[in-house]
Biopython code that builds the backbone (N, CA, C, O; Angstrom):
import numpy as np
from Bio.PDB.StructureBuilder import StructureBuilder

atoms = [
    (1, "SER", "N", (1.720, -6.482, -40.869)),
    (1, "SER", "CA", (2.098, -6.559, -39.475)),
    (1, "SER", "C", (1.345, -5.623, -38.623)),
    (1, "SER", "O", (1.099, -5.923, -37.455)),
    (2, "SER", "N", (0.965, -4.506, -39.139)),
    (2, "SER", "CA", (0.225, -3.443, -38.337)),
    (2, "SER", "C", (-1.131, -4.015, -37.968)),
    (2, "SER", "O", (-1.537, -3.913, -36.811)),
    (3, "ALA", "N", (-1.859, -4.623, -38.931)),
    (3, "ALA", "CA", (-3.193, -5.108, -38.654)),
    (3, "ALA", "C", (-3.084, -6.196, -37.595)),
    (3, "ALA", "O", (-3.907, -6.212, -36.680)),
    (4, "GLY", "N", (-2.102, -7.118, -37.667)),
    (4, "GLY", "CA", (-1.966, -8.195, -36.701)),
    (4, "GLY", "C", (-1.717, -7.601, -35.286)),
    (4, "GLY", "O", (-2.236, -8.138, -34.307)),
    (5, "ASP", "N", (-0.946, -6.522, -35.166)),
    (5, "ASP", "CA", (-0.636, -5.947, -33.860)),
    (5, "ASP", "C", (-1.905, -5.215, -33.320)),
    (5, "ASP", "O", (-2.142, -5.203, -32.112)),
    (6, "ALA", "N", (-2.693, -4.623, -34.202)),
    (6, "ALA", "CA", (-3.832, -3.823, -33.740)),
    (6, "ALA", "C", (-4.909, -4.648, -33.073)),
    (6, "ALA", "O", (-5.539, -4.171, -32.129)),
    (7, "GLU", "N", (-5.144, -5.862, -33.524)),
    (7, "GLU", "CA", (-6.268, -6.660, -33.045)),
    (7, "GLU", "C", (-6.128, -6.976, -31.589)),
    (7, "GLU", "O", (-7.025, -6.635, -30.818)),
    (8, "PRO", "N", (-5.006, -7.637, -31.139)),
    (8, "PRO", "CA", (-4.903, -7.923, -29.693)),
    (8, "PRO", "C", (-4.768, -6.738, -28.835)),
    (8, "PRO", "O", (-5.222, -6.736, -27.691)),
    (9, "THR", "N", (-4.132, -5.685, -29.369)),
    (9, "THR", "CA", (-3.904, -4.511, -28.561)),
    (9, "THR", "C", (-5.295, -3.826, -28.217)),
    (9, "THR", "O", (-5.554, -3.378, -27.101)),
    (10, "SER", "N", (-6.130, -3.796, -29.267)),
    (10, "SER", "CA", (-7.418, -3.126, -29.090)),
    (10, "SER", "C", (-8.271, -3.827, -28.029)),
    (10, "SER", "O", (-8.962, -3.193, -27.232)),
    (11, "ARG", "N", (-8.194, -5.158, -28.054)),
    (11, "ARG", "CA", (-8.955, -5.963, -27.120)),
    (11, "ARG", "C", (-8.475, -5.746, -25.694)),
    (11, "ARG", "O", (-9.305, -5.657, -24.789)),
    (12, "GLN", "N", (-7.210, -5.659, -25.461)),
    (12, "GLN", "CA", (-6.648, -5.556, -24.148)),
    (12, "GLN", "C", (-6.706, -4.106, -23.654)),
    (12, "GLN", "O", (-6.986, -3.865, -22.479)),
    (13, "GLU", "N", (-6.449, -3.164, -24.521)),
    (13, "GLU", "CA", (-6.375, -1.782, -24.042)),
    (13, "GLU", "C", (-7.623, -0.958, -24.167)),
    (13, "GLU", "O", (-7.661, 0.181, -23.701)),
    (14, "GLN", "N", (-8.708, -1.536, -24.823)),
    (14, "GLN", "CA", (-9.896, -0.747, -25.043)),
    (14, "GLN", "C", (-10.512, -0.230, -23.732)),
    (14, "GLN", "O", (-10.826, 0.959, -23.683)),
    (15, "PRO", "N", (-10.706, -1.010, -22.686)),
    (15, "PRO", "CA", (-11.275, -0.499, -21.471)),
    (15, "PRO", "C", (-10.471, 0.657, -20.899)),
    (15, "PRO", "O", (-11.070, 1.655, -20.497)),
    (16, "ALA", "N", (-9.137, 0.576, -20.839)),
    (16, "ALA", "CA", (-8.296, 1.599, -20.399)),
    (16, "ALA", "C", (-8.416, 2.868, -21.212)),
    (16, "ALA", "O", (-8.409, 3.983, -20.691)),
    (17, "ALA", "N", (-8.528, 2.654, -22.508)),
    (17, "ALA", "CA", (-8.664, 3.810, -23.428)),
    (17, "ALA", "C", (-10.042, 4.475, -23.231)),
    (17, "ALA", "O", (-10.144, 5.701, -23.269)),
    (18, "GLU", "N", (-11.065, 3.697, -23.029)),
    (18, "GLU", "CA", (-12.383, 4.270, -22.791)),
    (18, "GLU", "C", (-12.405, 5.040, -21.455)),
    (18, "GLU", "O", (-12.977, 6.128, -21.388)),
    (19, "ASP", "N", (-11.817, 4.513, -20.439)),
    (19, "ASP", "CA", (-11.677, 5.184, -19.143)),
    (19, "ASP", "C", (-10.951, 6.500, -19.267)),
    (19, "ASP", "O", (-11.401, 7.516, -18.738)),
    (20, "ALA", "N", (-9.830, 6.491, -19.962)),
    (20, "ALA", "CA", (-9.026, 7.725, -20.134)),
    (20, "ALA", "C", (-9.807, 8.735, -20.909)),
    (20, "ALA", "O", (-9.775, 9.914, -20.555)),
    (21, "ALA", "N", (-10.524, 8.341, -21.969)),
    (21, "ALA", "CA", (-11.310, 9.312, -22.749)),
    (21, "ALA", "C", (-12.430, 9.867, -21.884)),
    (21, "ALA", "O", (-12.689, 11.070, -21.885)),
    (22, "PHE", "N", (-13.085, 8.990, -21.154)),
    (22, "PHE", "CA", (-14.228, 9.414, -20.315)),
    (22, "PHE", "C", (-13.754, 10.455, -19.285)),
    (22, "PHE", "O", (-14.352, 11.521, -19.140)),
    (23, "ILE", "N", (-12.704, 10.132, -18.600)),
    (23, "ILE", "CA", (-12.223, 11.020, -17.536)),
    (23, "ILE", "C", (-11.758, 12.386, -18.025)),
    (23, "ILE", "O", (-12.012, 13.398, -17.371)),
    (24, "SER", "N", (-11.049, 12.425, -19.220)),
    (24, "SER", "CA", (-10.611, 13.672, -19.757)),
    (24, "SER", "C", (-11.831, 14.529, -20.261)),
    (24, "SER", "O", (-11.789, 15.758, -20.211)),
    (25, "ILE", "N", (-12.874, 13.871, -20.728)),
    (25, "ILE", "CA", (-14.045, 14.602, -21.226)),
    (25, "ILE", "C", (-14.752, 15.350, -20.095)),
    (25, "ILE", "O", (-15.307, 16.429, -20.302)),
    (26, "GLN", "N", (-14.723, 14.741, -18.858)),
    (26, "GLN", "CA", (-15.486, 15.293, -17.747)),
    (26, "GLN", "C", (-14.692, 16.224, -16.918)),
    (26, "GLN", "O", (-14.834, 16.239, -15.695)),
    (27, "ALA", "N", (-13.859, 17.006, -17.535)),
    (27, "ALA", "CA", (-12.993, 17.919, -16.713)),
    (27, "ALA", "C", (-13.732, 19.106, -16.051)),
    (27, "ALA", "O", (-13.236, 19.682, -15.082)),
    (28, "PHE", "N", (-14.879, 19.454, -16.565)),
    (28, "PHE", "CA", (-15.599, 20.585, -16.043)),
    (28, "PHE", "C", (-16.995, 20.185, -15.715)),
    (28, "PHE", "O", (-17.517, 19.252, -16.326)),
    (29, "PRO", "N", (-17.676, 20.888, -14.715)),
    (29, "PRO", "CA", (-19.027, 20.536, -14.363)),
    (29, "PRO", "C", (-19.987, 20.585, -15.575)),
    (29, "PRO", "O", (-19.826, 21.430, -16.456)),
    (30, "ALA", "N", (-20.923, 19.734, -15.612)),
    (30, "ALA", "CA", (-21.917, 19.699, -16.675)),
    (30, "ALA", "C", (-23.292, 19.342, -16.185)),
    (30, "ALA", "O", (-23.432, 18.603, -15.211)),
    (31, "LEU", "N", (-24.306, 19.851, -16.837)),
    (31, "LEU", "CA", (-25.691, 19.491, -16.417)),
    (31, "LEU", "C", (-25.881, 18.018, -16.781)),
    (31, "LEU", "O", (-25.323, 17.531, -17.764)),
    (32, "LEU", "N", (-26.702, 17.298, -15.947)),
    (32, "LEU", "CA", (-26.910, 15.897, -16.206)),
    (32, "LEU", "C", (-28.383, 15.642, -16.045)),
    (32, "LEU", "O", (-28.978, 16.070, -15.056)),
    (33, "ASP", "N", (-28.985, 14.958, -16.986)),
    (33, "ASP", "CA", (-30.371, 14.582, -16.928)),
    (33, "ASP", "C", (-30.467, 13.240, -16.134)),
    (33, "ASP", "O", (-29.881, 12.226, -16.512)),
    (34, "LEU", "N", (-31.211, 13.292, -15.051)),
    (34, "LEU", "CA", (-31.442, 12.080, -14.227)),
    (34, "LEU", "C", (-32.734, 11.460, -14.712)),
    (34, "LEU", "O", (-33.586, 12.116, -15.311)),
    (35, "PRO", "N", (-32.857, 10.101, -14.417)),
    (35, "PRO", "CA", (-34.071, 9.416, -14.765)),
    (35, "PRO", "C", (-35.326, 10.140, -14.243)),
    (35, "PRO", "O", (-35.235, 10.824, -13.224)),
    (36, "GLN", "N", (-36.429, 10.022, -14.865)),
    (36, "GLN", "CA", (-37.639, 10.757, -14.454)),
    (36, "GLN", "C", (-38.038, 10.547, -13.007)),
    (36, "GLN", "O", (-37.816, 9.477, -12.439)),
    (37, "ASP", "N", (-38.609, 11.543, -12.433)),
    (37, "ASP", "CA", (-39.214, 11.452, -11.124)),
    (37, "ASP", "C", (-38.153, 11.233, -9.976)),
    (37, "ASP", "O", (-38.528, 10.881, -8.858)),
    (38, "LEU", "N", (-36.892, 11.435, -10.254)),
    (38, "LEU", "CA", (-35.885, 11.262, -9.166)),
    (38, "LEU", "C", (-35.724, 12.617, -8.436)),
    (38, "LEU", "O", (-35.413, 13.651, -9.028)),
    (39, "GLU", "N", (-35.953, 12.538, -7.127)),
    (39, "GLU", "CA", (-35.688, 13.776, -6.312)),
    (39, "GLU", "C", (-34.411, 13.440, -5.529)),
    (39, "GLU", "O", (-34.380, 12.482, -4.756)),
    (40, "VAL", "N", (-33.389, 14.220, -5.735)),
    (40, "VAL", "CA", (-32.126, 13.977, -5.101)),
    (40, "VAL", "C", (-32.108, 14.618, -3.663)),
    (40, "VAL", "O", (-32.449, 15.783, -3.458)),
    (41, "SER", "N", (-31.686, 13.762, -2.700)),
    (41, "SER", "CA", (-31.608, 14.334, -1.331)),
    (41, "SER", "C", (-30.152, 14.507, -0.887)),
    (41, "SER", "O", (-29.867, 15.372, -0.059)),
    (42, "LYS", "N", (-29.248, 13.720, -1.408)),
    (42, "LYS", "CA", (-27.831, 13.719, -1.026)),
    (42, "LYS", "C", (-26.953, 13.541, -2.271)),
    (42, "LYS", "O", (-27.349, 12.834, -3.197)),
    (43, "VAL", "N", (-25.769, 14.169, -2.311)),
    (43, "VAL", "CA", (-24.843, 13.943, -3.405)),
    (43, "VAL", "C", (-23.430, 13.976, -2.848)),
    (43, "VAL", "O", (-23.143, 14.682, -1.881)),
    (44, "SER", "N", (-22.547, 13.196, -3.478)),
    (44, "SER", "CA", (-21.123, 13.200, -3.078)),
    (44, "SER", "C", (-20.328, 12.960, -4.342)),
    (44, "SER", "O", (-20.764, 12.225, -5.228)),
    (45, "CYS", "N", (-19.154, 13.583, -4.427)),
    (45, "CYS", "CA", (-18.277, 13.452, -5.564)),
    (45, "CYS", "C", (-16.949, 12.945, -5.142)),
    (45, "CYS", "O", (-16.369, 13.492, -4.203)),
    (46, "GLY", "N", (-16.398, 11.884, -5.804)),
    (46, "GLY", "CA", (-15.087, 11.394, -5.585)),
    (46, "GLY", "C", (-14.162, 12.095, -6.529)),
    (46, "GLY", "O", (-14.542, 13.127, -7.082)),
    (47, "SER", "N", (-12.968, 11.596, -6.748)),
    (47, "SER", "CA", (-12.011, 12.251, -7.686)),
    (47, "SER", "C", (-12.536, 12.052, -9.118)),
    (47, "SER", "O", (-12.348, 12.913, -9.977)),
    (48, "ARG", "N", (-13.196, 10.906, -9.367)),
    (48, "ARG", "CA", (-13.647, 10.648, -10.773)),
    (48, "ARG", "C", (-15.019, 9.936, -10.794)),
    (48, "ARG", "O", (-15.380, 9.352, -11.815)),
    (49, "HIS", "N", (-15.759, 9.971, -9.727)),
    (49, "HIS", "CA", (-17.084, 9.372, -9.735)),
    (49, "HIS", "C", (-17.996, 10.183, -8.813)),
    (49, "HIS", "O", (-17.543, 10.945, -7.958)),
    (50, "THR", "N", (-19.346, 9.981, -9.031)),
    (50, "THR", "CA", (-20.324, 10.691, -8.335)),
    (50, "THR", "C", (-21.431, 9.772, -7.853)),
    (50, "THR", "O", (-21.754, 8.801, -8.537)),
    (51, "ALA", "N", (-22.012, 10.040, -6.717)),
    (51, "ALA", "CA", (-23.126, 9.216, -6.139)),
    (51, "ALA", "C", (-24.168, 10.169, -5.656)),
    (51, "ALA", "O", (-23.869, 11.246, -5.140)),
    (52, "ILE", "N", (-25.457, 9.739, -5.838)),
    (52, "ILE", "CA", (-26.600, 10.506, -5.299)),
    (52, "ILE", "C", (-27.478, 9.509, -4.585)),
    (52, "ILE", "O", (-27.524, 8.320, -4.900)),
    (53, "ILE", "N", (-28.183, 10.063, -3.591)),
    (53, "ILE", "CA", (-29.276, 9.283, -2.920)),
    (53, "ILE", "C", (-30.539, 10.052, -3.218)),
    (53, "ILE", "O", (-30.599, 11.279, -3.138)),
    (54, "THR", "N", (-31.545, 9.274, -3.564)),
    (54, "THR", "CA", (-32.853, 9.852, -3.833)),
    (54, "THR", "C", (-33.674, 10.014, -2.507)),
    (54, "THR", "O", (-33.314, 9.452, -1.472)),
    (55, "ARG", "N", (-34.742, 10.768, -2.573)),
    (55, "ARG", "CA", (-35.618, 10.923, -1.372)),
    (55, "ARG", "C", (-36.172, 9.506, -1.039)),
    (55, "ARG", "O", (-36.480, 9.263, 0.127)),
    (56, "GLY", "N", (-36.308, 8.605, -1.961)),
    (56, "GLY", "CA", (-36.740, 7.272, -1.604)),
    (56, "GLY", "C", (-35.717, 6.321, -1.106)),
    (56, "GLY", "O", (-36.016, 5.152, -0.864)),
    (57, "GLY", "N", (-34.469, 6.806, -0.940)),
    (57, "GLY", "CA", (-33.405, 5.983, -0.404)),
    (57, "GLY", "C", (-32.647, 5.118, -1.391)),
    (57, "GLY", "O", (-31.912, 4.217, -0.987)),
    (58, "GLU", "N", (-32.812, 5.376, -2.669)),
    (58, "GLU", "CA", (-32.097, 4.676, -3.744)),
    (58, "GLU", "C", (-30.716, 5.314, -3.991)),
    (58, "GLU", "O", (-30.577, 6.535, -3.915)),
    (59, "LEU", "N", (-29.741, 4.523, -4.274)),
    (59, "LEU", "CA", (-28.429, 5.056, -4.580)),
    (59, "LEU", "C", (-28.091, 4.895, -6.048)),
    (59, "LEU", "O", (-28.192, 3.809, -6.620)),
    (60, "TYR", "N", (-27.681, 6.022, -6.646)),
    (60, "TYR", "CA", (-27.280, 6.005, -8.055)),
    (60, "TYR", "C", (-25.847, 6.437, -8.146)),
    (60, "TYR", "O", (-25.448, 7.384, -7.468)),
    (61, "THR", "N", (-25.044, 5.767, -8.971)),
    (61, "THR", "CA", (-23.678, 6.167, -9.147)),
    (61, "THR", "C", (-23.237, 6.241, -10.628)),
    (61, "THR", "O", (-23.853, 5.607, -11.485)),
    (62, "TRP", "N", (-22.203, 6.990, -10.918)),
    (62, "TRP", "CA", (-21.655, 6.958, -12.214)),
    (62, "TRP", "C", (-20.248, 7.597, -12.205)),
    (62, "TRP", "O", (-19.851, 8.260, -11.247)),
    (63, "GLY", "N", (-19.521, 7.370, -13.304)),
    (63, "GLY", "CA", (-18.155, 7.901, -13.391)),
    (63, "GLY", "C", (-17.207, 6.776, -13.639)),
    (63, "GLY", "O", (-17.506, 5.801, -14.328)),
    (64, "TRP", "N", (-16.062, 6.946, -13.058)),
    (64, "TRP", "CA", (-14.922, 5.991, -13.244)),
    (64, "TRP", "C", (-15.157, 4.806, -12.271)),
    (64, "TRP", "O", (-15.325, 5.016, -11.069)),
    (65, "GLY", "N", (-15.167, 3.558, -12.802)),
    (65, "GLY", "CA", (-15.456, 2.432, -11.923)),
    (65, "GLY", "C", (-14.365, 1.472, -11.818)),
    (65, "GLY", "O", (-14.633, 0.335, -11.427)),
    (66, "LYS", "N", (-13.114, 1.801, -12.132)),
    (66, "LYS", "CA", (-12.029, 0.826, -12.248)),
    (66, "LYS", "C", (-11.885, -0.011, -10.970)),
    (66, "LYS", "O", (-11.528, -1.182, -11.098)),
    (67, "TYR", "N", (-12.123, 0.469, -9.786)),
    (67, "TYR", "CA", (-11.931, -0.215, -8.510)),
    (67, "TYR", "C", (-13.243, -0.684, -7.894)),
    (67, "TYR", "O", (-13.294, -0.993, -6.704)),
    (68, "GLY", "N", (-14.306, -0.740, -8.699)),
    (68, "GLY", "CA", (-15.579, -1.205, -8.185)),
    (68, "GLY", "C", (-16.363, -0.213, -7.345)),
    (68, "GLY", "O", (-17.376, -0.555, -6.735)),
    (69, "GLN", "N", (-15.866, 1.050, -7.322)),
    (69, "GLN", "CA", (-16.465, 2.047, -6.459)),
    (69, "GLN", "C", (-17.805, 2.503, -6.884)),
    (69, "GLN", "O", (-18.404, 3.296, -6.157)),
    (70, "LEU", "N", (-18.325, 2.099, -7.953)),
    (70, "LEU", "CA", (-19.751, 2.430, -8.371)),
    (70, "LEU", "C", (-20.726, 1.488, -7.751)),
    (70, "LEU", "O", (-21.910, 1.819, -7.679)),
    (71, "GLY", "N", (-20.305, 0.306, -7.286)),
    (71, "GLY", "CA", (-21.212, -0.575, -6.547)),
    (71, "GLY", "C", (-22.078, -1.431, -7.407)),
    (71, "GLY", "O", (-23.108, -1.912, -6.934)),
    (72, "HIS", "N", (-21.715, -1.657, -8.672)),
    (72, "HIS", "CA", (-22.528, -2.424, -9.610)),
    (72, "HIS", "C", (-21.981, -3.887, -9.842)),
    (72, "HIS", "O", (-22.416, -4.612, -10.738)),
    (73, "GLY", "N", (-21.010, -4.251, -8.977)),
    (73, "GLY", "CA", (-20.513, -5.613, -9.066)),
    (73, "GLY", "C", (-19.520, -5.866, -10.199)),
    (73, "GLY", "O", (-19.204, -7.008, -10.532)),
    (74, "ASP", "N", (-19.027, -4.742, -10.794)),
    (74, "ASP", "CA", (-18.032, -4.861, -11.861)),
    (74, "ASP", "C", (-17.076, -3.645, -11.785)),
    (74, "ASP", "O", (-17.186, -2.824, -10.874)),
    (75, "ASN", "N", (-16.192, -3.546, -12.695)),
    (75, "ASN", "CA", (-15.284, -2.482, -12.704)),
    (75, "ASN", "C", (-15.551, -1.534, -13.959)),
    (75, "ASN", "O", (-14.657, -0.839, -14.442)),
    (76, "ALA", "N", (-16.753, -1.561, -14.406)),
    (76, "ALA", "CA", (-17.061, -0.730, -15.597)),
    (76, "ALA", "C", (-17.282, 0.722, -15.152)),
    (76, "ALA", "O", (-17.746, 1.012, -14.049)),
    (77, "SER", "N", (-16.928, 1.593, -16.061)),
    (77, "SER", "CA", (-17.188, 3.002, -15.927)),
    (77, "SER", "C", (-18.514, 3.314, -16.609)),
    (77, "SER", "O", (-18.933, 2.578, -17.503)),
    (78, "SER", "N", (-19.161, 4.359, -16.215)),
    (78, "SER", "CA", (-20.477, 4.716, -16.821)),
    (78, "SER", "C", (-20.645, 6.266, -16.828)),
    (78, "SER", "O", (-20.383, 6.952, -15.839)),
    (79, "ASP", "N", (-21.088, 6.758, -17.976)),
    (79, "ASP", "CA", (-21.307, 8.226, -17.974)),
    (79, "ASP", "C", (-22.793, 8.560, -17.695)),
    (79, "ASP", "O", (-23.221, 9.712, -17.768)),
    (80, "GLN", "N", (-23.549, 7.501, -17.373)),
    (80, "GLN", "CA", (-24.985, 7.712, -17.029)),
    (80, "GLN", "C", (-25.223, 7.152, -15.635)),
    (80, "GLN", "O", (-24.701, 6.092, -15.291)),
    (81, "PRO", "N", (-25.992, 7.845, -14.849)),
    (81, "PRO", "CA", (-26.386, 7.348, -13.490)),
    (81, "PRO", "C", (-27.050, 5.960, -13.586)),
    (81, "PRO", "O", (-27.951, 5.737, -14.395)),
    (82, "ARG", "N", (-26.582, 5.053, -12.747)),
    (82, "ARG", "CA", (-27.181, 3.718, -12.659)),
    (82, "ARG", "C", (-27.560, 3.438, -11.235)),
    (82, "ARG", "O", (-26.798, 3.749, -10.320)),
    (83, "ARG", "N", (-28.715, 2.860, -11.025)),
    (83, "ARG", "CA", (-29.145, 2.538, -9.658)),
    (83, "ARG", "C", (-28.338, 1.363, -9.164)),
    (83, "ARG", "O", (-28.073, 0.439, -9.933)),
    (84, "VAL", "N", (-27.925, 1.366, -7.867)),
    (84, "VAL", "CA", (-27.200, 0.241, -7.286)),
    (84, "VAL", "C", (-28.224, -0.773, -6.905)),
    (84, "VAL", "O", (-28.898, -0.613, -5.887)),
    (85, "GLU", "N", (-28.369, -1.829, -7.693)),
    (85, "GLU", "CA", (-29.436, -2.814, -7.510)),
    (85, "GLU", "C", (-29.247, -3.658, -6.274)),
    (85, "GLU", "O", (-30.221, -4.167, -5.719)),
    (86, "TYR", "N", (-28.023, -3.815, -5.833)),
    (86, "TYR", "CA", (-27.753, -4.622, -4.629)),
    (86, "TYR", "C", (-28.509, -4.128, -3.429)),
    (86, "TYR", "O", (-29.040, -4.934, -2.664)),
    (87, "LEU", "N", (-28.575, -2.861, -3.242)),
    (87, "LEU", "CA", (-29.314, -2.285, -2.094)),
    (87, "LEU", "C", (-30.789, -2.573, -2.219)),
    (87, "LEU", "O", (-31.452, -2.914, -1.240)),
    (88, "VAL", "N", (-31.302, -2.435, -3.431)),
    (88, "VAL", "CA", (-32.748, -2.694, -3.609)),
    (88, "VAL", "C", (-33.025, -4.177, -3.326)),
    (88, "VAL", "O", (-33.955, -4.510, -2.591)),
    (89, "ALA", "N", (-32.226, -5.047, -3.904)),
    (89, "ALA", "CA", (-32.397, -6.496, -3.670)),
    (89, "ALA", "C", (-32.311, -6.891, -2.198)),
    (89, "ALA", "O", (-32.984, -7.825, -1.762)),
    (90, "GLU", "N", (-31.503, -6.197, -1.453)),
    (90, "GLU", "CA", (-31.338, -6.490, -0.073)),
    (90, "GLU", "C", (-32.357, -5.733, 0.868)),
    (90, "GLU", "O", (-32.335, -5.888, 2.089)),
    (91, "GLY", "N", (-33.213, -4.939, 0.245)),
    (91, "GLY", "CA", (-34.185, -4.221, 1.026)),
    (91, "GLY", "C", (-33.624, -3.069, 1.862)),
    (91, "GLY", "O", (-34.193, -2.661, 2.874)),
    (92, "GLN", "N", (-32.464, -2.560, 1.380)),
    (92, "GLN", "CA", (-31.802, -1.544, 2.131)),
    (92, "GLN", "C", (-32.021, -0.131, 1.570)),
    (92, "GLN", "O", (-32.047, 0.065, 0.355)),
    (93, "ARG", "N", (-32.179, 0.853, 2.476)),
    (93, "ARG", "CA", (-32.385, 2.214, 2.094)),
    (93, "ARG", "C", (-31.147, 3.055, 2.354)),
    (93, "ARG", "O", (-30.723, 3.153, 3.505)),
    (94, "ALA", "N", (-30.560, 3.656, 1.358)),
    (94, "ALA", "CA", (-29.394, 4.500, 1.538)),
    (94, "ALA", "C", (-29.783, 5.773, 2.306)),
    (94, "ALA", "O", (-30.791, 6.407, 1.992)),
    (95, "GLU", "N", (-28.980, 6.139, 3.309)),
    (95, "GLU", "CA", (-29.205, 7.273, 4.149)),
    (95, "GLU", "C", (-28.121, 8.334, 3.890)),
    (95, "GLU", "O", (-28.423, 9.519, 3.744)),
    (96, "GLU", "N", (-26.882, 7.897, 3.838)),
    (96, "GLU", "CA", (-25.751, 8.850, 3.607)),
    (96, "GLU", "C", (-24.783, 8.238, 2.612)),
    (96, "GLU", "O", (-24.702, 7.013, 2.518)),
    (97, "VAL", "N", (-24.055, 9.038, 1.876)),
    (97, "VAL", "CA", (-23.054, 8.596, 0.918)),
    (97, "VAL", "C", (-21.875, 9.533, 0.959)),
    (97, "VAL", "O", (-22.035, 10.753, 0.971)),
    (98, "VAL", "N", (-20.657, 8.942, 0.982)),
    (98, "VAL", "CA", (-19.486, 9.765, 0.880)),
    (98, "VAL", "C", (-18.535, 9.055, -0.102)),
    (98, "VAL", "O", (-18.166, 7.897, 0.091)),
    (99, "CYS", "N", (-18.152, 9.791, -1.162)),
    (99, "CYS", "CA", (-17.251, 9.283, -2.182)),
    (99, "CYS", "C", (-15.806, 9.672, -1.815)),
    (99, "CYS", "O", (-15.518, 10.846, -1.583)),
    (100, "GLY", "N", (-14.876, 8.649, -1.764)),
    (100, "GLY", "CA", (-13.514, 8.958, -1.596)),
    (100, "GLY", "C", (-12.851, 8.962, -2.960)),
    (100, "GLY", "O", (-13.540, 8.926, -3.979)),
    (101, "PRO", "N", (-11.523, 9.006, -2.999)),
    (101, "PRO", "CA", (-10.813, 8.968, -4.252)),
    (101, "PRO", "C", (-11.144, 7.820, -5.116)),
    (101, "PRO", "O", (-11.438, 7.996, -6.298)),
    (102, "TRP", "N", (-11.105, 6.575, -4.538)),
    (102, "TRP", "CA", (-11.410, 5.384, -5.297)),
    (102, "TRP", "C", (-12.403, 4.472, -4.535)),
    (102, "TRP", "O", (-12.423, 3.258, -4.739)),
    (103, "THR", "N", (-13.196, 5.061, -3.687)),
    (103, "THR", "CA", (-14.095, 4.302, -2.795)),
    (103, "THR", "C", (-15.434, 5.032, -2.685)),
    (103, "THR", "O", (-15.532, 6.223, -2.980)),
    (104, "THR", "N", (-16.464, 4.296, -2.255)),
    (104, "THR", "CA", (-17.756, 4.893, -1.966)),
    (104, "THR", "C", (-18.289, 4.295, -0.647)),
    (104, "THR", "O", (-18.455, 3.079, -0.559)),
    (105, "TYR", "N", (-18.555, 5.104, 0.354)),
    (105, "TYR", "CA", (-19.089, 4.655, 1.633)),
    (105, "TYR", "C", (-20.531, 4.955, 1.696)),
    (105, "TYR", "O", (-20.914, 6.092, 1.417)),
    (106, "VAL", "N", (-21.370, 4.026, 2.040)),
    (106, "VAL", "CA", (-22.783, 4.213, 2.123)),
    (106, "VAL", "C", (-23.354, 3.713, 3.442)),
    (106, "VAL", "O", (-23.146, 2.564, 3.830)),
    (107, "CYS", "N", (-24.108, 4.634, 4.152)),
    (107, "CYS", "CA", (-24.814, 4.232, 5.352)),
    (107, "CYS", "C", (-26.233, 3.872, 4.938)),
    (107, "CYS", "O", (-26.919, 4.653, 4.278)),
    (108, "VAL", "N", (-26.671, 2.652, 5.345)),
    (108, "VAL", "CA", (-27.978, 2.165, 4.922)),
    (108, "VAL", "C", (-28.843, 1.767, 6.133)),
    (108, "VAL", "O", (-28.341, 1.456, 7.213)),
    (109, "LEU", "N", (-30.102, 1.792, 5.912)),
    (109, "LEU", "CA", (-31.068, 1.278, 6.919)),
    (109, "LEU", "C", (-31.712, 0.052, 6.266)),
    (109, "LEU", "O", (-32.054, 0.037, 5.084)),
    (110, "GLU", "N", (-31.858, -1.007, 7.138)),
    (110, "GLU", "CA", (-32.474, -2.251, 6.641)),
    (110, "GLU", "C", (-33.972, -2.242, 6.866)),
    (110, "GLU", "O", (-34.655, -3.203, 6.512)),
]
sb = StructureBuilder()
sb.init_structure("model")
sb.init_model(0)
sb.init_chain("A")
sb.init_seg("    ")
for serial, (resi, resn, name, xyz) in enumerate(atoms, 1):
    if name == "N":
        sb.init_residue(resn, " ", resi, " ")
    sb.init_atom(name, np.array(xyz, "f"), 0.0, 1.0, " ", f" {name:<3s}", serial, name[0])
structure = sb.get_structure()
């Protein structure tokens, strides 16, 4: 009976369990290696996610993504910075970023 219960439960609860583990691990500031050649010009921290803008106007986000606040078109969390490809595809340059508790506001130039 235990094995039968474990299979569906792990499928349904795995993302929540991963988010909870991720959030609890990041309780204190930590050094982070960014991709090569990135020069950071702006940074903002939400309650559980972080965003940076590079000198070239690219936006990178990481952290808790349950509400889509990372801007990657999904609700996945990430412990590594990922470039927001939507802005690149639209030819937009990020100028300012402000992370709220569950949101991210970005001012862009076209």
